C-alpha positions as semicolon CSV with decimal commas, in nm:
position;residue;x (nm);y (nm);z (nm)
1;M;-7,020;3,874;0,092
2;N;-7,355;4,021;0,202
3;Q;-7,623;3,936;0,460
4;E;-7,804;3,695;0,219
5;F;-7,508;3,505;0,159
6;W;-7,431;3,439;0,512
7;N;-7,780;3,369;0,581
8;T;-7,811;3,114;0,329
9;K;-7,501;2,948;0,457
10;Y;-7,617;2,950;0,834
11;G;-7,980;2,860;0,723
12;G;-7,949;2,461;0,773
13;P;-7,976;2,293;1,094
14;E;-7,620;2,179;1,111
15;F;-7,352;2,437;1,230
16;H;-7,157;2,511;0,909
17;Y;-6,822;2,550;1,109
18;G;-6,910;2,311;1,377
19;E;-6,978;2,349;1,757
20;A;-6,655;2,312;1,877
21;P;-6,398;2,629;1,927
22;N;-6,145;2,722;1,685
23;R;-5,785;2,565;1,798
24;F;-5,575;2,880;1,811
25;L;-5,867;3,044;2,020
26;E;-5,836;2,759;2,275
27;L;-5,476;2,813;2,292
28;M;-5,508;3,181;2,353
29;L;-5,775;3,112;2,621
30;E;-5,630;2,812;2,808
31;S;-5,384;3,025;3,035
32;R;-5,563;3,338;3,062
33;P;-5,793;3,472;3,337
34;P;-6,134;3,554;3,222
35;G;-6,233;3,913;3,100
36;R;-6,417;4,113;2,849
37;L;-6,384;3,943;2,496
38;L;-6,515;4,055;2,157
39;F;-6,590;3,834;1,848
40;P;-6,649;4,027;1,532
41;A;-6,811;3,839;1,260
42;E;-6,889;3,548;1,487
43;G;-7,142;3,355;1,295
44;E;-7,299;3,062;1,470
45;G;-7,123;3,140;1,787
46;R;-6,900;2,842;1,842
47;N;-6,624;3,052;1,964
48;A;-6,798;3,282;2,164
49;V;-6,999;3,020;2,351
50;Y;-6,676;2,826;2,430
51;A;-6,517;3,156;2,593
52;A;-6,848;3,234;2,787
53;R;-6,827;2,862;2,935
54;L;-6,465;2,969;3,051
55;G;-6,624;3,253;3,250
56;W;-6,547;3,529;3,002
57;E;-6,784;3,823;2,948
58;V;-6,856;3,772;2,579
59;H;-6,972;4,016;2,320
60;A;-7,014;3,941;1,958
61;F;-7,157;4,074;1,617
62;D;-7,241;3,950;1,281
63;I;-7,458;4,067;1,008
64;S;-7,652;3,725;0,966
65;E;-7,977;3,699;1,154
66;K;-7,961;3,307;1,109
67;G;-7,591;3,320;1,265
68;R;-7,713;3,501;1,543
69;A;-8,021;3,283;1,613
70;K;-7,813;2,981;1,603
71;A;-7,550;3,133;1,845
72;L;-7,803;3,231;2,113
73;A;-7,964;2,884;2,081
74;L;-7,617;2,731;2,118
75;A;-7,557;2,945;2,441
76;K;-7,898;2,867;2,603
77;E;-7,798;2,487;2,536
78;K;-7,479;2,532;2,710
79;G;-7,607;2,748;2,988
80;V;-7,426;3,055;2,913
81;E;-7,498;3,414;2,816
82;I;-7,349;3,616;2,525
83;N;-7,426;3,956;2,389
84;Y;-7,473;3,940;2,043
85;N;-7,545;4,228;1,823
86;L;-7,674;4,221;1,466
87;T;-7,460;4,473;1,286
88;D;-7,168;4,479;1,019
89;A;-6,817;4,557;1,120
90;L;-6,808;4,921;0,996
91;A;-7,125;5,023;1,186
92;F;-7,039;4,844;1,510
93;Q;-7,025;5,072;1,802
94;S;-6,953;4,999;2,172
95;N;-6,882;5,220;2,454
96;L;-6,657;4,929;2,619
97;K;-6,304;4,842;2,595
98;F;-6,199;4,489;2,563
99;D;-5,927;4,261;2,731
100;A;-5,905;4,068;2,397
101;I;-6,058;4,057;2,020
102;A;-6,074;3,734;1,852
103;L;-6,093;3,767;1,469
104;I;-6,138;3,396;1,361
105;Y;-6,182;3,372;1,000
106;A;-6,331;3,735;0,978
107;H;-6,243;3,811;0,622
108;F;-6,304;4,148;0,506
109;P;-6,318;4,307;0,151
110;S;-5,987;4,511;0,107
111;E;-6,182;4,834;0,078
112;I;-6,276;4,824;0,427
113;R;-6,051;4,582;0,592
114;A;-5,781;4,820;0,714
115;A;-6,069;5,046;0,865
116;V;-6,209;4,749;1,037
117;H;-5,856;4,632;1,171
118;H;-5,801;5,009;1,301
119;K;-6,136;5,009;1,467
120;M;-6,050;4,676;1,677
121;T;-5,710;4,797;1,785
122;A;-5,929;5,117;1,912
123;L;-6,155;4,890;2,102
124;L;-5,883;4,711;2,312
125;K;-5,786;4,814;2,657
126;P;-5,420;4,904;2,721
127;V;-5,221;4,561;2,745
128;G;-5,531;4,414;2,568
129;E;-5,471;4,127;2,309
130;L;-5,585;4,069;1,951
131;W;-5,597;3,732;1,829
132;L;-5,647;3,636;1,450
133;E;-5,650;3,330;1,263
134;A;-5,751;3,364;0,899
135;F;-5,661;3,224;0,549
136;S;-5,346;3,324;0,361
137;P;-5,307;3,336;-0,012
138;G;-5,176;2,970;-0,027
139;Q;-5,518;2,857;0,072
140;L;-5,619;2,909;-0,304
141;S;-5,439;2,569;-0,355
142;F;-5,666;2,393;-0,110
143;N;-6,034;2,293;-0,089
144;S;-6,117;2,341;0,289
145;G;-6,288;2,671;0,287
146;G;-6,218;3,036;0,274
147;P;-6,261;3,329;0,016
148;K;-6,172;3,260;-0,355
149;D;-6,089;3,615;-0,392
150;E;-5,723;3,686;-0,326
151;S;-5,773;4,042;-0,204
152;M;-5,972;3,894;0,088
153;L;-5,677;3,666;0,216
154;Y;-5,404;3,787;0,473
155;S;-5,039;3,796;0,454
156;P;-4,801;3,862;0,742
157;E;-4,688;4,180;0,579
158;L;-5,042;4,307;0,531
159;L;-5,142;4,247;0,876
160;A;-4,839;4,405;1,021
161;A;-4,929;4,709;0,839
162;D;-5,286;4,699;0,945
163;F;-5,192;4,636;1,327
164;S;-4,876;4,858;1,334
165;D;-5,016;5,022;1,652
166;L;-4,995;4,677;1,838
167;Q;-4,665;4,510;1,960
168;I;-4,679;4,193;1,726
169;R;-4,600;3,869;1,937
170;Q;-4,684;3,611;1,642
171;N;-4,752;3,685;1,294
172;N;-4,700;3,356;1,103
173;V;-4,830;3,132;0,806
174;M;-4,880;2,774;0,881
175;R;-5,050;2,480;0,721
176;Y;-5,253;2,233;0,935
177;K;-5,571;1,994;0,885
178;L;-5,897;2,183;0,983
179;A;-6,173;1,997;1,121
180;E;-6,436;2,265;1,171
181;G;-6,765;2,141;1,049
182;P;-6,838;2,106;0,680
183;G;-6,714;2,469;0,596
184;H;-6,353;2,403;0,719
185;E;-6,247;2,060;0,641
186;G;-5,912;1,923;0,541
187;M;-5,560;2,060;0,491
188;A;-5,544;2,441;0,499
189;E;-5,294;2,740;0,496
190;V;-5,366;2,999;0,758
191;I;-5,193;3,288;0,921
192;R;-5,212;3,337;1,284
193;L;-5,170;3,662;1,470
194;R;-5,116;3,770;1,833
195;G;-5,087;4,148;1,908
196;V;-5,066;4,360;2,216
197;K;-5,181;4,717;2,267
198;M;-4,917;4,880;2,469
């Protein structure tokens, strides 16, 4: 899925995945003191802006200029600042280490997925946490969003292998009803992972 695909998806006036944060991200943030947080493939900024409003130092990147523009506009509207780079996941570089990294529906092609996930692990501080919510293969039975290519969907076994350098605290498949804008609406099968860098 290339830059043109995402620019088209984010090109309209509405927020394709809504302006409210992802529920799993809310759960992860609600009991934690703010730190430095990275959002890969952040799109239109709903999660990054939410974290910034809670006092986190937020960094994000995406390949879509349209997504970045909407994210920065949303941040301005909400009175917060986010650091948002225009780059792809393999090219992303940072001298910073992060207290947390949130991969929220950041689906990568199978040929680069493991490399991207390893890169994210390397960017965590010691005792930093990685949070992931994404679609699992059962999502192909639903029409609530996500890739239609099964190789871009994630299973607990696949994620356990990709994040083998982390201490896995949660890695489970569940079904719940999404209400995240027109792009994620209806019953879905997702996987949630929480890992800690020891």
